[in-house]
N, C-alpha and C positions, 0 to 999 in steps of 0.2 A: 663572566664576559671579559673579552680582551680589551686592552687599552684602546686599540684602534676602533673596535666596535662601539665602545662607549662614546668616543669622539664622533664617529660617523652618525650614530643615533641622535646625538644632540645637534649636530650640524644639520641633519635632515629636518629637524623640527624648527630650524631657523635661528638657533643660537649663534652668537658671535664668538670669536676666539676668546675674548675676554670673559664672556659669560661661561663658556665651556671650562675655562681655566678655574674660575671661581667655584663652579659646581664640582668638578672632578679633582681639583688640586694639581692637575698636570700643568707643567710650564708651557707658556705660549709657543716657544720654538718647537716643542714636542708636538703640539697640536697642529701647527703649520706643516711639520714634517709628515704627519700621518695623512693630512688632507692632500698634500701634494703627491704623496705616494699612490693615491688612487685617482689623481687627476682632478681634484676639486679645488675651487677657489674658496677663500674664507667668506662667510656671510658678513656684510657690513651694514651698519645703520647709518644712514645719511640724514642730515637735517633737511627739512622740507624747504622748498624754494621760498624766497622772500616775495611777498606780494607788494605791489606798489604802495598800498596803504601802510603796511608794516615798515617799509623803507621810509615813508614820510614821518611816521611816528618815531623811528630811530633818529632821524636827522633832527627832528624837533626836540627830542629828549636831550640830545647832545648839544645842539647849538643854542636852544632857548632856555632849557632847564639846567644845563650844566652838569648833567649826570655823567658818571664815569662809564666807560665802555662795558665793564663787567656788570655794573648795576643795570644798564640798559638790557644786556643779554638776559639777566635774570628776570627782569620785569616783562620783557617782550617774548620770553620763551624762545630764544634763538641762540645760536652759538656766538661766541666772542668774535670769531673770524667773520661771521656774517655782519656783525655790527661794524667791524673795521672796514669791511668791503663797502658797505652802504655809505659810511661816512667819507671814505676816500673817493668814492665815485660821485657822490651828490653834493659834496661841500667844496 
């Protein structure tokens, strides 16, 4: 099977560029090149939206418990950037 076909098959099943790179050993720029050549955008995984409850928990963890942003992200299963956003917006 050709390199492009390998990439397209994995892309079609929902794999991200990073996942395709790890599976095939192809470099990420190569994967982006082959996807663009056939007019496809890369699949991306996005973090879920923060609920108001989770925002309240993040703010409490930071302001009342003194946890670091990285520790809050691990405990609350959200991204570091989501923690930074919640703290900046609600504190």
